[in-house]
C-alpha positions in Angstrom: -30.3 57.3 17.7 -28.9 54.7 15.4 -25.8 55.6 13.5 -25.9 54.7 9.8 -23.4 55.3 7.1 -24.1 58.1 4.6 -26.3 56.7 1.8 -23.9 58.2 -0.7 -21.1 56.1 0.7 -22.0 52.5 -0.3 -18.5 51.2 0.4 -19.1 51.7 4.2 -22.4 49.7 4.0 -20.8 46.9 2.1 -17.9 46.6 4.6 -20.4 46.7 7.5 -22.5 43.9 6.0 -19.4 41.9 5.2 -18.1 42.1 8.7 -21.4 41.0 10.2 -21.6 38.1 7.8 -18.0 37.0 8.6 -18.5 37.2 12.4 -21.3 34.5 12.1 -19.2 32.0 10.2 -16.9 29.5 11.8 -13.2 29.8 10.9 -12.4 28.0 7.7 -10.0 25.1 8.2 -7.4 24.2 5.7 -8.1 20.8 4.1 -5.4 18.3 5.2 -4.5 17.8 1.5 -3.7 21.5 1.2 -1.6 21.8 4.4 2.1 21.9 3.8 3.8 18.6 4.4 6.5 18.7 7.1 9.9 18.6 5.5 12.6 16.0 6.4 14.4 18.8 8.3 11.1 19.6 10.2 10.8 15.9 11.3 14.4 15.7 12.1 14.2 18.7 14.4 11.1 17.2 16.1 13.0 14.1 16.7 16.0 16.0 18.0 13.8 17.9 20.5 12.9 14.6 22.1 16.4 14.5 23.6 15.2 17.0 26.2 12.6 14.8 27.7 14.5 11.5 27.0 18.3 12.1 27.0 20.1 9.6 24.9 22.5 8.9 27.8 19.5 7.8 29.9 19.3 4.5 27.9 22.4 3.3 29.6 20.7 2.6 32.9 19.4 -0.8 34.0 18.2 -1.3 37.5 15.6 -4.0 38.3 12.4 -2.5 39.8 11.8 -3.1 43.5 8.6 -5.1 42.6 10.2 -7.0 39.7 8.5 -10.4 39.4 10.5 -13.5 40.1 11.6 -15.0 36.7 10.0 -18.3 37.6 6.6 -16.6 38.0 6.9 -15.1 34.5 8.1 -18.5 33.1 5.0 -20.2 34.6 2.8 -17.4 33.1 4.3 -17.9 29.6 3.8 -21.7 30.0 0.0 -21.3 30.3 -1.9 -22.7 27.3 1.1 -24.7 26.0 1.0 -28.4 25.5 1.7 -29.9 28.9 3.9 -32.7 27.6 6.2 -30.3 25.8 6.8 -27.8 28.6 9.7 -30.0 30.0 11.3 -29.7 26.5 11.0 -25.9 26.8 12.6 -25.9 30.2 15.4 -28.2 29.0 16.3 -25.8 26.1 16.2 -22.7 28.3 18.5 -24.4 30.9 21.3 -24.9 28.3 22.8 -21.5 28.8 21.9 -17.9 29.8 21.7 -17.2 26.0 19.1 -19.9 25.4 17.3 -18.8 28.5 17.2 -15.3 27.1 15.8 -16.5 23.8 12.9 -18.1 25.6 12.3 -15.2 28.0 10.8 -12.6 25.8 8.0 -12.0 28.3 10.5 -11.3 31.1 12.3 -8.7 29.0 9.1 -7.1 27.9 8.2 -6.5 31.5 11.6 -5.0 32.2 11.7 -2.8 29.0 8.4 -1.3 30.0 10.2 0.6 32.8 13.1 1.9 30.7 13.3 5.4 29.0 11.5 5.8 25.7 11.0 8.7 23.3 7.3 7.9 22.6 7.9 7.2 19.0 6.4 3.8 18.0 7.0 1.4 15.1 5.8 -2.0 14.2 8.1 -3.8 16.6 9.4 -7.4 16.4 8.9 -8.0 20.1 11.4 -10.8 20.3 14.3 -9.2 18.5 17.4 -11.3 19.1 20.2 -12.2 16.7 18.9 -15.7 16.0 15.6 -14.3 14.7 17.4 -12.9 11.6 18.4 -14.8 8.6 18.2 -15.4 4.8 15.2 -16.6 2.9 13.8 -16.5 -0.6 11.4 -13.9 -1.9 8.5 -14.8 -4.2 10.7 -13.7 -7.0 13.3 -16.2 -5.8 15.9 -13.6 -4.7 17.5 -14.4 -1.4 17.4 -11.6 1.1 18.5 -11.0 4.7 15.8 -9.9 7.1 14.0 -10.5 10.4 12.4 -13.9 10.1 10.5 -14.5 13.3 7.7 -12.1 14.2 5.5 -14.1 16.6 5.5 -11.3 19.1 5.1 -8.4 16.7 3.1 -5.4 17.8 3.2 -1.5 17.6 5.6 -0.5 20.4 8.6 1.8 21.2 11.4 1.3 18.7 13.9 1.3 21.5 12.7 -2.0 22.9 13.8 -3.9 19.8 17.2 -2.2 19.7 17.8 -3.0 23.3 16.7 -6.7 23.1 18.9 -7.2 20.0 21.9 -5.5 21.7 21.7 -7.6 24.8 21.4 -10.8 22.7 24.9 -10.1 21.2 26.5 -9.8 24.6 25.0 -13.1 25.7 25.9 -14.8 22.4 29.5 -13.5 22.7 29.7 -14.9 26.3 28.3 -18.2 25.1 31.0 -18.4 22.5 33.7 -17.6 25.0 34.6 -14.2 23.5 36.2 -11.4 25.4 34.1 -8.6 26.9 35.5 -6.0 24.5 34.4 -8.2 21.6 30.9 -8.2 23.0 30.9 -4.4 23.4 32.3 -4.0 19.8 29.5 -6.1 18.5 26.8 -4.0 20.3 28.4 -0.8 19.2 28.6 -2.0 15.6 24.9 -3.1 15.7 23.6 0.2 17.1 25.8 2.3 14.9 24.6 0.4 11.9 21.0 1.0 13.0 21.6 4.7 13.5 23.4 5.2 10.2 21.0 3.2 8.1 18.0 4.9 9.7 19.6 8.2 8.6 19.9 6.9 5.1 16.2 5.7 5.1 15.1 9.1 6.4 16.6 10.7 3.3 14.8 8.3 0.9 11.4 8.6 -0.6 8.7 6.5 1.1 8.3 4.1 -1.8 12.0 3.7 -2.1 12.2 2.7 1.6 9.4 0.2 1.0 11.0 -1.4 -2.1 14.5 -1.6 -0.5 15.9 -5.0 0.6 19.1 -6.4 1.7 20.1 -9.0 -0.9 22.6 -11.6 0.3 24.9 -10.7 -2.6 25.3 -7.3 -0.9 26.5 -9.1 2.3 28.7 -11.5 0.5 30.5 -8.6 -1.1 31.5 -7.2 2.3 32.1 -10.3 4.5 35.6 -9.8 5.8 36.3 -13.3 7.1 37.3 -15.4 4.2 36.4 -18.7 5.8 33.0 -17.4 6.8 32.4 -16.1 3.3 33.2 -19.5 1.8 30.9 -21.2 4.3 28.0 -18.9 3.6 28.4 -19.2 -0.2 28.3 -23.0 0.2 25.2 -22.8 2.3 23.6 -20.4 -0.1 24.3 -22.6 -3.1 22.9 -25.6 -1.3 19.8 -23.7 -0.3 19.2 -22.6 -3.9 19.7 -26.2 -5.2 17.6 -27.8 -2.6 14.1 -28.7 -3.9 11.0 -29.8 -1.9 10.6 -32.9 -4.0 14.2 -34.1 -3.8 15.1 -33.1 -0.2 12.2 -32.1 2.1 9.9 -34.8 0.8 12.2 -37.8 1.4 13.3 -36.4 4.8 9.8 -35.7 6.1 7.5 -38.2 4.3 7.0 -41.9 4.5 5.7 -43.6 1.4 5.3 -47.1 3.0 1.5 -47.0 3.0 -0.9 -46.3 0.2 -0.9 -42.6 0.8 2.2 -40.5 1.7 2.3 -39.5 5.4 4.6 -37.3 7.4 7.3 -39.3 9.1 7.3 -39.3 12.9 10.4 -38.1 14.6 9.4 -37.8 18.3 9.5 -35.7 20.3 10.0 -33.1 17.5 7.5 -34.3 14.9 4.7 -36.8 15.8 1.2 -37.8 15.1 -1.2 -38.1 18.1 -2.5 -41.5 19.0 -5.1 -42.9 16.6 -8.1 -41.2 18.0 -6.2 -37.9 18.4 -4.9 -38.3 14.9 -8.4 -38.5 13.5 -9.4 -35.4 15.5 -6.3 -33.5 14.3 -7.2 -34.2 10.7 -10.8 -33.3 11.2 -9.8 -30.0 12.7 -7.3 -29.2 10.0 -9.7 -30.0 7.2 -12.4 -28.0 8.8 -10.2 -24.9 9.2 -8.3 -25.1 6.0 -11.1 -23.5 4.0 -11.2 -20.6 6.6 -7.4 -20.1 6.2 -7.8 -20.1 2.4 -10.3 -17.1 2.7 -7.6 -14.9 4.3 -5.3 -15.2 1.3 -5.2 -13.0 -1.8 -7.4 -14.3 -4.6 -4.6 -15.2 -6.9 -2.9 -17.1 -4.1 -6.1 -19.0 -3.3 -6.1 -20.3 -6.9 -2.5 -21.4 -6.4 -3.4 -23.2 -3.2 -6.4 -24.8 -4.8 -4.1 -26.8 -7.0 -2.9 -28.8 -4.0 -4.8 -31.3 -1.9 -4.3 -31.8 1.8 -2.8 -35.3 2.6 -1.6 -35.3 6.2 -0.9 -33.3 9.3 1.5 -33.9 12.2 2.4 -31.9 15.3 5.8 -30.2 15.4 8.0 -28.8 18.1 9.6 -25.5 17.1 12.2 -23.0 18.5 12.9 -22.2 22.2 10.3 -19.4 22.6 7.6 -21.4 20.9 8.1 -24.8 22.4 4.8 -26.2 23.7 2.6 -24.0 21.5 0.3 -25.8 19.1 2.3 -26.1 15.8 1.9 -28.5 13.0 3.2 -29.5 9.5 0.8 -30.0 6.7 1.6 -32.1 3.6 -0.2 -31.1 0.4 0.2 -32.6 -3.0 -0.6 -31.2 -6.5 0.4 -34.5 -8.0 2.5 -37.6 -7.2 5.7 -35.6 -7.7 4.6 -32.1 -6.6 4.5 -31.6 -2.8 4.1 -28.5 -0.6 4.7 -28.3 3.1 3.0 -25.7 5.2 3.7 -24.8 8.8 0.9 -24.0 11.2 1.9 -22.0 14.2 -0.2 -21.0 17.2 -0.2 -17.2 17.7 -0.7 -16.3 21.3 -1.1 -12.7 22.6 2.1 -10.8 22.1 4.4 -10.5 25.1 4.3 -6.7 24.5 0.5 -6.3 24.9 0.5 -5.8 28.6 2.9 -2.9 28.2 2.3 -1.5 24.7 -1.4 -1.9 24.3 -3.7 -4.5 22.8 -3.4 -5.6 19.2 -5.9 -4.0 16.8 -6.4 -7.5 15.3 -9.0 -9.8 16.8 -7.0 -12.9 15.6 -3.4 -13.1 16.7 -2.5 -15.0 13.6 -3.6 -12.0 11.6 -1.5 -9.8 13.9 1.6 -11.8 13.0 0.8 -11.8 9.3 0.3 -8.0 9.4 3.6 -7.7 11.2 5.4 -9.8 8.6 4.0 -7.7 5.8 4.9 -4.5 7.5 8.4 -5.3 8.7 9.8 -7.7 6.1 11.0 -6.7 2.7 9.2 -9.7 1.2 6.8 -12.1 2.9 5.8 -15.7 2.2 3.1 -16.0 -0.5 1.1 -18.6 1.6 0.8 -16.4 4.7 -2.7 -16.6 6.2 -4.5 -17.0 9.5 -7.4 -18.9 11.1 -9.3 -19.3 14.3 -8.8 -22.8 15.6 -10.3 -25.0 18.2 -10.6 -24.0 21.9 -10.2 -20.3 21.0 -6.7 -20.7 19.7 -5.4 -18.6 16.8 -2.9 -19.7 14.1 -1.0 -18.4 11.2 0.3 -20.4 8.3 3.3 -20.2 5.9 5.6 -22.4 4.0 7.7 -24.7 6.2 11.0 -24.1 4.4 11.9 -21.8 1.5 15.6 -21.5 1.1 15.8 -20.5 4.8 19.4 -20.0 6.1 19.7 -19.6 9.9 22.8 -18.1 11.4 25.2 -20.6 12.9 26.0 -18.4 15.8 27.9 -21.1 17.7 30.4 -21.2 14.8 31.0 -17.4 14.6 34.5 -16.1 15.2 34.8 -12.8 17.0 35.2 -10.9 13.7 32.1 -12.6 12.2 30.0 -11.8 15.3 30.9 -8.1 15.1 30.1 -7.9 11.4 26.9 -9.9 11.8 25.8 -7.3 14.3 26.2 -4.7 11.6 23.9 -6.7 9.3 21.2 -7.1 12.0 21.3 -3.4 12.9 20.8 -2.6 9.2 17.9 -5.0 8.8 16.2 -3.7 12.0 16.5 -0.1 10.8 14.8 -1.0 7.5 12.0 -2.9 9.3 11.4 0.1 11.6 11.7 2.6 8.8 8.9 0.9 6.8 6.3 1.5 9.6 7.7 4.4 11.6 9.0 7.9 11.0 12.7 7.4 10.1 13.4 11.2 10.1 12.2 11.6 13.7 14.1 8.6 14.9 17.2 9.7 13.1 16.8 13.2 14.5 16.8 11.7 18.0 19.7 9.5 17.3 21.9 12.2 15.7 25.3 11.7 14.2 27.3 11.0 17.3 27.6 7.8 19.3 25.9 8.9 22.5 23.0 6.5 22.0 25.3 3.7 20.8 27.4 3.8 23.9 24.4 4.1 26.2 22.8 1.0 24.7 26.1 -0.9 25.0 26.2 -0.1 28.7 22.6 -1.3 29.0 23.2 -4.5 27.1 26.0 -5.5 29.4 24.0 -4.8 32.5 20.9 -6.6 31.1 23.0 -9.6 30.1 24.2 -9.8 33.7 20.5 -9.8 34.8 19.7 -12.6 32.4 22.6 -14.7 33.8 21.1 -14.1 37.3 17.7 -15.1 36.1 19.1 -18.2 34.4 20.7 -19.1 37.7 17.3 -18.9 39.4 16.0 -21.4 36.8 18.9 -23.7 37.3 18.4 -23.8 41.1 14.7 -24.5 40.7 15.5 -27.4 38.3 18.0 -28.9 40.7 15.5 -28.6 43.5 12.9 -30.5 41.5 10.6 -27.5 41.1 10.7 -27.8 37.3 10.1 -30.8 35.1 12.9 -30.9 32.6 13.5 -33.0 29.4 16.9 -32.8 27.9 17.0 -33.8 24.2 19.7 -35.9 22.7 22.8 -34.0 21.7 22.3 -31.2 24.2 
């Protein structure tokens, strides 16, 4: 016998049909656009909960792994693909001090950082975050800002790695300047405290406000405590603002002895290859210039089109990039209207073996993307290109009111305050691509993370000194070819 509801009770029939119909349908999912957005407090709590699996105090530890590679092995690995004749120059620069060794040993530290504690939160990371890779430069609107200015190794990676590399660089820079150990610790504590406090500020801001924020140099000038340093910086800033490409860079870099202007040779730092190699260089540059142009925004292509390529020369750049294929391009819009572009080889990031492959097929595009993600403002001529022999390059202006830190002239007080500025800039760079509320929740309001990183920085600076000593012994034993430049 089949039970059926009474024909006079239609409500029971309707309910029965409704239940059968519902049982056959999959559950209705809420559209992502209709789901409630997590609040700042929610994200902060999620970040705070990460302390359970990765205690803040755990960042203090540094102990080399039992199977840690010999620093010379990693040095040889990082030399692969560089211009053979410039590798001795690289060795000579890295031998100067443990600090210069550290600046050229980003691959070594990437391998070491991969074994240190991490929360699992990732940002667009610098990858080679030391205090000399920060500085002042002009925005397209001609404001001068303070920011990260070298992103050759940029890649999505744990945020802690940048903080730790920056912190250890301050210990080594302080030692290089002959400062006391307590000054080095104060510098690191100031750097990490600044990172933590500014990350908390960015976590309270609206996303667009974080993106639009910048650190104008006027903000820094207003708070520089050392009167002599303030005067020196104001003088350098005024000089940078007054400096023009036509009146300064052009006479310094260009020879007008021949019919056409050419880049002045200054070997071993700037040079043209021998005649046949020079023709090959120009042929390659002209061939790839149009491809670089296609990577630019349309309005900037029109700007670039007003200039004509005149000459190219090879150029030796900073410690970490010595031996990579880099060049200067001279372009002219008219007889009195020059433009200098810098071409830099972009190799795989040192972080890739430990943080994952880049999503960009061209490593020049990887660097350009990193600049646009991390910097408050980026160069208007940024672009990338595939070069000869499978090499990748990115291109930007050679100079644009760039002011590098004169670390060797820092007093103890200036070093400590400069650490504050770098921590601030790094927090902003990470907040643009990461989740500042989660990072802030993990960091908290106390100094547990600050003191832990300070301990790590000292221990890793000691490790870098030991690694530098290995390099020195190898050079003395004739295992490394070394070229020492004049004035070193």
